[in-house]
py3Dmol code that shows the C-alpha trace and the ligand (Angstrom):
import py3Dmol

protein = """\
ATOM      1  CA  MET A   1      99.555  88.310 109.260  1.00  0.00           C
ATOM      2  CA  SER A   2      99.054  90.556 106.245  1.00  0.00           C
ATOM      3  CA  LYS A   3      99.427  89.145 102.667  1.00  0.00           C
ATOM      4  CA  PHE A   4     100.001  90.873  99.365  1.00  0.00           C
ATOM      5  CA  ILE A   5      98.467  88.675  96.510  1.00  0.00           C
ATOM      6  CA  THR A   6      98.379  89.721  92.656  1.00  0.00           C
ATOM      7  CA  PHE A   7      96.409  88.392  89.976  1.00  0.00           C
ATOM      8  CA  GLU A   8      97.986  88.253  86.517  1.00  0.00           C
ATOM      9  CA  GLY A   9      97.229  86.897  82.961  1.00  0.00           C
ATOM     10  CA  VAL A  10      96.601  87.977  79.430  1.00  0.00           C
ATOM     11  CA  ASP A  11      93.527  90.028  78.597  1.00  0.00           C
ATOM     12  CA  GLY A  12      90.615  87.587  78.483  1.00  0.00           C
ATOM     13  CA  ALA A  13      92.063  85.165  80.890  1.00  0.00           C
ATOM     14  CA  GLY A  14      89.108  85.748  83.229  1.00  0.00           C
ATOM     15  CA  LYS A  15      91.333  87.080  86.130  1.00  0.00           C
ATOM     16  CA  SER A  16      89.011  89.909  87.054  1.00  0.00           C
ATOM     17  CA  THR A  17      85.864  87.751  87.642  1.00  0.00           C
ATOM     18  CA  HIS A  18      87.882  85.391  89.660  1.00  0.00           C
ATOM     19  CA  LEU A  19      89.631  88.233  91.643  1.00  0.00           C
ATOM     20  CA  ALA A  20      86.005  89.586  92.906  1.00  0.00           C
ATOM     21  CA  TRP A  21      85.052  85.998  93.965  1.00  0.00           C
ATOM     22  CA  PHE A  22      88.373  85.390  95.609  1.00  0.00           C
ATOM     23  CA  ALA A  23      88.125  88.598  97.695  1.00  0.00           C
ATOM     24  CA  ASP A  24      84.489  88.126  98.664  1.00  0.00           C
ATOM     25  CA  THR A  25      85.510  84.394  99.846  1.00  0.00           C
ATOM     26  CA  LEU A  26      88.295  85.831 101.958  1.00  0.00           C
ATOM     27  CA  ARG A  27      86.021  88.369 103.466  1.00  0.00           C
ATOM     28  CA  GLN A  28      83.609  85.806 104.424  1.00  0.00           C
ATOM     29  CA  ARG A  29      86.271  84.067 106.233  1.00  0.00           C
ATOM     30  CA  GLY A  30      86.815  87.335 108.282  1.00  0.00           C
ATOM     31  CA  VAL A  31      89.842  88.561 106.514  1.00  0.00           C
ATOM     32  CA  ASP A  32      90.232  92.365 106.084  1.00  0.00           C
ATOM     33  CA  VAL A  33      90.875  92.752 102.271  1.00  0.00           C
ATOM     34  CA  VAL A  34      91.724  95.827 100.135  1.00  0.00           C
ATOM     35  CA  VAL A  35      91.157  95.168  96.408  1.00  0.00           C
ATOM     36  CA  THR A  36      92.985  97.374  94.014  1.00  0.00           C
ATOM     37  CA  ARG A  37      94.489  97.447  90.332  1.00  0.00           C
ATOM     38  CA  GLU A  38      97.229  98.562  88.076  1.00  0.00           C
ATOM     39  CA  PRO A  39      97.771 100.681  86.352  1.00  0.00           C
ATOM     40  CA  GLY A  40      95.688 102.740  88.859  1.00  0.00           C
ATOM     41  CA  GLY A  41      94.843 102.403  92.546  1.00  0.00           C
ATOM     42  CA  THR A  42      95.549 106.006  93.408  1.00  0.00           C
ATOM     43  CA  PRO A  43      93.860 109.322  91.941  1.00  0.00           C
ATOM     44  CA  LEU A  44      97.128 110.056  90.188  1.00  0.00           C
ATOM     45  CA  GLY A  45      97.475 106.433  89.072  1.00  0.00           C
ATOM     46  CA  GLU A  46      93.923 106.431  87.576  1.00  0.00           C
ATOM     47  CA  GLN A  47      94.866 109.410  85.448  1.00  0.00           C
ATOM     48  CA  LEU A  48      97.953 107.667  84.410  1.00  0.00           C
ATOM     49  CA  ARG A  49      95.860 104.569  83.486  1.00  0.00           C
ATOM     50  CA  GLU A  50      93.465 106.682  81.386  1.00  0.00           C
ATOM     51  CA  MET A  51      96.488 107.956  79.317  1.00  0.00           C
ATOM     52  CA  LEU A  52      98.245 104.537  79.203  1.00  0.00           C
ATOM     53  CA  LEU A  53      95.165 102.660  77.890  1.00  0.00           C
ATOM     54  CA  ASN A  54      94.205 105.293  75.386  1.00  0.00           C
ATOM     55  CA  GLN A  55      97.095 107.320  74.060  1.00  0.00           C
ATOM     56  CA  ALA A  56      99.940 106.206  71.928  1.00  0.00           C
ATOM     57  CA  MET A  57     103.346 106.608  73.425  1.00  0.00           C
ATOM     58  CA  SER A  58     106.846 105.191  73.065  1.00  0.00           C
ATOM     59  CA  ILE A  59     107.647 102.022  74.783  1.00  0.00           C
ATOM     60  CA  GLY A  60     109.993 103.634  77.171  1.00  0.00           C
ATOM     61  CA  THR A  61     107.393 106.183  78.249  1.00  0.00           C
ATOM     62  CA  GLU A  62     104.713 103.288  78.572  1.00  0.00           C
ATOM     63  CA  ALA A  63     107.081 101.375  80.903  1.00  0.00           C
ATOM     64  CA  MET A  64     108.056 104.438  82.966  1.00  0.00           C
ATOM     65  CA  LEU A  65     104.413 105.583  83.533  1.00  0.00           C
ATOM     66  CA  MET A  66     103.583 102.042  84.550  1.00  0.00           C
ATOM     67  CA  PHE A  67     106.125 102.223  87.106  1.00  0.00           C
ATOM     68  CA  ALA A  68     105.444 105.611  88.106  1.00  0.00           C
ATOM     69  CA  ALA A  69     101.720 104.726  88.731  1.00  0.00           C
ATOM     70  CA  ARG A  70     103.121 101.681  90.684  1.00  0.00           C
ATOM     71  CA  MET A  71     105.229 103.904  92.899  1.00  0.00           C
ATOM     72  CA  GLU A  72     102.242 105.996  94.020  1.00  0.00           C
ATOM     73  CA  HIS A  73     100.264 102.804  94.462  1.00  0.00           C
ATOM     74  CA  ILE A  74     102.915 101.146  96.629  1.00  0.00           C
ATOM     75  CA  GLU A  75     103.491 104.155  98.878  1.00  0.00           C
ATOM     76  CA  GLN A  76      99.822 105.215  99.180  1.00  0.00           C
ATOM     77  CA  VAL A  77      97.971 102.048  99.111  1.00  0.00           C
ATOM     78  CA  ILE A  78      99.757  98.967  99.261  1.00  0.00           C
ATOM     79  CA  LYS A  79     102.337  99.421 102.065  1.00  0.00           C
ATOM     80  CA  PRO A  80      99.987 101.309 104.402  1.00  0.00           C
ATOM     81  CA  ALA A  81      97.438  98.560 104.177  1.00  0.00           C
ATOM     82  CA  LEU A  82      99.986  95.746 104.724  1.00  0.00           C
ATOM     83  CA  ARG A  83     101.450  97.803 107.755  1.00  0.00           C
ATOM     84  CA  SER A  84      98.025  97.750 109.290  1.00  0.00           C
ATOM     85  CA  GLY A  85      97.531  94.088 108.915  1.00  0.00           C
ATOM     86  CA  LYS A  86      95.338  94.140 105.892  1.00  0.00           C
ATOM     87  CA  TRP A  87      95.559  91.702 103.061  1.00  0.00           C
ATOM     88  CA  VAL A  88      96.037  93.472  99.729  1.00  0.00           C
ATOM     89  CA  ILE A  89      94.796  91.779  96.336  1.00  0.00           C
ATOM     90  CA  SER A  90      95.968  93.748  93.274  1.00  0.00           C
ATOM     91  CA  ASP A  91      94.639  93.199  89.867  1.00  0.00           C
ATOM     92  CA  ARG A  92      98.137  93.137  88.158  1.00  0.00           C
ATOM     93  CA  PHE A  93     101.532  94.434  89.492  1.00  0.00           C
ATOM     94  CA  SER A  94     105.070  94.401  88.025  1.00  0.00           C
ATOM     95  CA  ASP A  95     104.788  90.904  86.256  1.00  0.00           C
ATOM     96  CA  ALA A  96     102.453  92.755  83.877  1.00  0.00           C
ATOM     97  CA  SER A  97     105.260  95.121  82.949  1.00  0.00           C
ATOM     98  CA  PHE A  98     107.647  92.316  82.335  1.00  0.00           C
ATOM     99  CA  ALA A  99     104.966  90.435  80.328  1.00  0.00           C
ATOM    100  CA  TYR A 100     103.314  93.384  78.272  1.00  0.00           C
ATOM    101  CA  GLN A 101     106.270  95.779  77.916  1.00  0.00           C
ATOM    102  CA  GLY A 102     109.083  93.210  78.101  1.00  0.00           C
ATOM    103  CA  GLY A 103     107.437  90.292  76.230  1.00  0.00           C
ATOM    104  CA  GLY A 104     104.649  92.097  74.205  1.00  0.00           C
ATOM    105  CA  ARG A 105     106.644  95.205  73.201  1.00  0.00           C
ATOM    106  CA  ASN A 106     110.045  93.478  73.367  1.00  0.00           C
ATOM    107  CA  MET A 107     111.455  95.990  75.749  1.00  0.00           C
ATOM    108  CA  ASP A 108     114.940  95.015  77.361  1.00  0.00           C
ATOM    109  CA  TRP A 109     114.279  92.629  80.258  1.00  0.00           C
ATOM    110  CA  ASN A 110     117.131  94.086  82.381  1.00  0.00           C
ATOM    111  CA  ARG A 111     115.987  97.655  81.937  1.00  0.00           C
ATOM    112  CA  LEU A 112     112.763  96.496  83.443  1.00  0.00           C
ATOM    113  CA  LYS A 113     114.458  94.740  86.361  1.00  0.00           C
ATOM    114  CA  GLN A 114     116.280  98.168  87.004  1.00  0.00           C
ATOM    115  CA  LEU A 115     112.847  99.807  87.244  1.00  0.00           C
ATOM    116  CA  GLU A 116     111.473  97.184  89.419  1.00  0.00           C
ATOM    117  CA  LEU A 117     114.673  97.506  91.687  1.00  0.00           C
ATOM    118  CA  TRP A 118     114.262 101.064  91.848  1.00  0.00           C
ATOM    119  CA  VAL A 119     110.474 101.227  92.605  1.00  0.00           C
ATOM    120  CA  HIS A 120     110.074  98.315  94.926  1.00  0.00           C
ATOM    121  CA  PRO A 121     113.593  96.876  96.090  1.00  0.00           C
ATOM    122  CA  ASP A 122     111.979  95.460  99.288  1.00  0.00           C
ATOM    123  CA  LEU A 123     108.565  94.383  98.156  1.00  0.00           C
ATOM    124  CA  GLN A 124     107.180  91.450  96.119  1.00  0.00           C
ATOM    125  CA  PRO A 125     103.863  89.808  96.302  1.00  0.00           C
ATOM    126  CA  ASP A 126     103.610  86.916  98.763  1.00  0.00           C
ATOM    127  CA  LEU A 127     101.642  84.945  96.036  1.00  0.00           C
ATOM    128  CA  THR A 128     100.987  85.579  92.402  1.00  0.00           C
ATOM    129  CA  LEU A 129      98.006  83.731  90.752  1.00  0.00           C
ATOM    130  CA  PHE A 130      98.751  83.717  87.104  1.00  0.00           C
ATOM    131  CA  PHE A 131      95.784  82.767  84.904  1.00  0.00           C
ATOM    132  CA  ASP A 132      97.185  80.891  81.955  1.00  0.00           C
ATOM    133  CA  VAL A 133      95.191  80.318  78.881  1.00  0.00           C
ATOM    134  CA  PRO A 134      95.905  79.819  75.231  1.00  0.00           C
ATOM    135  CA  VAL A 135      95.795  83.051  73.368  1.00  0.00           C
ATOM    136  CA  GLU A 136      92.917  81.953  71.103  1.00  0.00           C
ATOM    137  CA  VAL A 137      90.658  81.298  73.942  1.00  0.00           C
ATOM    138  CA  ALA A 138      91.416  84.657  75.536  1.00  0.00           C
ATOM    139  CA  ARG A 139      90.834  86.365  72.200  1.00  0.00           C
ATOM    140  CA  GLN A 140      87.340  84.601  71.918  1.00  0.00           C
ATOM    141  CA  ARG A 141      86.531  85.878  75.415  1.00  0.00           C
ATOM    142  CA  LEU A 142      87.456  89.416  74.491  1.00  0.00           C
ATOM    143  CA  ALA A 143      85.425  89.328  71.372  1.00  0.00           C
ATOM    144  CA  ASN A 144      82.195  89.932  73.619  1.00  0.00           C
ATOM    145  CA  ASN A 145      83.638  93.298  74.861  1.00  0.00           C
ATOM    146  CA  VAL A 146      82.169  96.360  73.326  1.00  0.00           C
ATOM    147  CA  SER A 147      85.222  98.688  73.614  1.00  0.00           C
ATOM    148  CA  LEU A 148      88.641  97.402  73.705  1.00  0.00           C
ATOM    149  CA  ASP A 149      91.672  99.438  75.054  1.00  0.00           C
ATOM    150  CA  ARG A 150      94.977 100.070  73.372  1.00  0.00           C
ATOM    151  CA  PHE A 151      96.470  96.831  74.721  1.00  0.00           C
ATOM    152  CA  GLU A 152      93.356  94.747  73.857  1.00  0.00           C
ATOM    153  CA  GLN A 153      93.397  96.015  70.263  1.00  0.00           C
ATOM    154  CA  GLU A 154      96.828  94.325  69.792  1.00  0.00           C
ATOM    155  CA  GLN A 155      97.085  91.192  67.569  1.00  0.00           C
ATOM    156  CA  SER A 156      97.540  87.556  68.595  1.00  0.00           C
ATOM    157  CA  ASP A 157     101.323  87.580  68.232  1.00  0.00           C
ATOM    158  CA  PHE A 158     101.474  90.485  70.701  1.00  0.00           C
ATOM    159  CA  PHE A 159      99.548  88.127  73.315  1.00  0.00           C
ATOM    160  CA  GLU A 160     101.682  85.330  72.420  1.00  0.00           C
ATOM    161  CA  ARG A 161     104.668  87.295  73.462  1.00  0.00           C
ATOM    162  CA  VAL A 162     102.851  88.586  76.606  1.00  0.00           C
ATOM    163  CA  ARG A 163     102.036  85.012  77.690  1.00  0.00           C
ATOM    164  CA  ALA A 164     105.609  83.987  77.084  1.00  0.00           C
ATOM    165  CA  GLY A 165     106.743  86.970  79.150  1.00  0.00           C
ATOM    166  CA  TYR A 166     104.694  85.681  82.115  1.00  0.00           C
ATOM    167  CA  HIS A 167     106.058  82.173  81.713  1.00  0.00           C
ATOM    168  CA  ARG A 168     109.656  83.658  81.744  1.00  0.00           C
ATOM    169  CA  ARG A 169     108.749  85.419  85.104  1.00  0.00           C
ATOM    170  CA  VAL A 170     107.341  82.231  86.401  1.00  0.00           C
ATOM    171  CA  GLN A 171     110.465  80.353  85.553  1.00  0.00           C
ATOM    172  CA  GLU A 172     112.654  82.972  87.172  1.00  0.00           C
ATOM    173  CA  ASN A 173     110.800  82.746  90.510  1.00  0.00           C
ATOM    174  CA  PRO A 174     108.550  79.579  90.480  1.00  0.00           C
ATOM    175  CA  GLN A 175     107.803  79.544  94.348  1.00  0.00           C
ATOM    176  CA  ARG A 176     106.090  82.925  94.126  1.00  0.00           C
ATOM    177  CA  TYR A 177     103.344  81.706  91.637  1.00  0.00           C
ATOM    178  CA  ALA A 178     100.239  79.592  91.526  1.00  0.00           C
ATOM    179  CA  VAL A 179      99.759  78.868  87.756  1.00  0.00           C
ATOM    180  CA  ILE A 180      96.007  78.442  87.177  1.00  0.00           C
ATOM    181  CA  ASP A 181      94.819  76.629  83.962  1.00  0.00           C
ATOM    182  CA  ALA A 182      92.159  79.393  82.912  1.00  0.00           C
ATOM    183  CA  ALA A 183      90.907  77.477  79.767  1.00  0.00           C
ATOM    184  CA  ARG A 184      88.832  75.291  82.244  1.00  0.00           C
ATOM    185  CA  THR A 185      85.209  76.218  83.437  1.00  0.00           C
ATOM    186  CA  LEU A 186      84.585  78.878  85.992  1.00  0.00           C
ATOM    187  CA  GLU A 187      83.523  76.217  88.490  1.00  0.00           C
ATOM    188  CA  GLN A 188      86.875  74.152  88.025  1.00  0.00           C
ATOM    189  CA  VAL A 189      88.792  77.371  88.363  1.00  0.00           C
ATOM    190  CA  LYS A 190      86.942  78.202  91.553  1.00  0.00           C
ATOM    191  CA  GLN A 191      87.633  74.613  92.977  1.00  0.00           C
ATOM    192  CA  GLN A 192      91.255  75.381  92.428  1.00  0.00           C
ATOM    193  CA  LEU A 193      91.066  78.823  94.063  1.00  0.00           C
ATOM    194  CA  GLU A 194      89.346  77.342  97.101  1.00  0.00           C
ATOM    195  CA  LYS A 195      92.280  75.107  97.641  1.00  0.00           C
ATOM    196  CA  ILE A 196      94.588  78.146  97.587  1.00  0.00           C
ATOM    197  CA  ILE A 197      92.381  79.957 100.085  1.00  0.00           C
ATOM    198  CA  VAL A 198      92.442  77.091 102.371  1.00  0.00           C
ATOM    199  CA  SER A 199      96.368  76.912 102.166  1.00  0.00           C
ATOM    200  CA  LEU A 200      96.605  80.557 102.932  1.00  0.00           C
TER     201      LEU A 200
END
"""
ligand_1 = """\
25
LIG
P 93.211 95.216 82.669
O 93.890 94.910 83.964
O 93.095 93.941 81.734
O 91.831 95.970 82.966
P 90.473 95.695 82.346
O 90.082 94.168 82.892
O 89.665 96.743 82.853
O 90.611 95.769 80.777
O 93.882 96.300 81.776
C 95.032 96.919 81.961
C 95.962 96.868 80.849
O 97.232 97.387 81.018
C 96.137 95.384 80.314
O 95.960 95.380 78.867
C 97.623 95.171 80.547
C 98.288 96.431 80.571
N 99.289 96.697 81.444
C 100.682 96.771 81.052
O 100.886 96.629 79.879
N 101.616 96.945 81.957
C 101.532 96.854 83.303
O 102.597 97.094 84.058
C 100.099 96.920 83.941
C 100.010 96.932 85.145
C 99.201 96.673 82.844
"""
view = py3Dmol.view(width=600, height=400)
view.addModel(protein, "pdb")
view.setStyle({"model": 0}, {"cartoon": {"style": "trace"}})
view.addModel(ligand_1, "xyz")
view.setStyle({"model": 1}, {"stick": {}})
view.zoomTo()
view.show()
C-alpha cells in the first residue's frame, strides 16, 4: 500500500539530512520511494520556488504561490505516484504554509485552511515527521551555511512563531504526527527513525 510521508521543521532542524537516510533505508527494504520537495517538485514549482526564496512579495502572494506550486505538485507528482503504489516522501508540505505564513508571518489561520481545503480537500499525509528543535540550536546549525535564502535570513522571533505554528498544527491533529526531538545527536535521531520505519 502506498504511503504519503512529509518531513517538517524549522530551517536548521536537520530534516533534509534525515530525509535522505530515511528514503535510502526504505529503498533497501524494497519500497519504491519517490522523494520530492516543496516549494518545488515540478518544473513550474521549481520556478515558483526560485521566486519565493529570493524575491520580496506580499504575504498573501507568498501564501498563494506556495499553494499554487503545491497544486501542480499534487496533480503531477504526488497523486500519480500514490496511484501507482509508490511511497511519496516530501520535504515539506502544507504544514509549512501554516507554520511559516501562518505562524511566522501572522497570516490568518482560517484563510490558510481555506486554501488547504481548495488545493487538497481529499489528501493529507499518512504521516508527518516533525523535527522539533529549540530555535537557538537551529540558528547555530544554519550559521554554517554560506548563503541563506529569504526565510533563513529572518530573525529568531520569526522562527519562534514558525515553531509555535507547527505545534499548533500538531495539536489540531496529533495522530498524524511523529514529533522527533531533533536537538539530539544524528545517531539518536536515526534510532527513533528506525523504529518508525519498522512500524510502517
Ligand atoms: P527548505 O525546505 O528549508 O530547503 P533548503 O533545505 O534547501 O533550504 O526551504 C524552503 C523554505 O520555504 C523554508 O524556509 C520554508 C519555506 N516554506 C514556506 O514558507 N511555506 C511553505 O508552504 C513551504 C513549503 C516552504
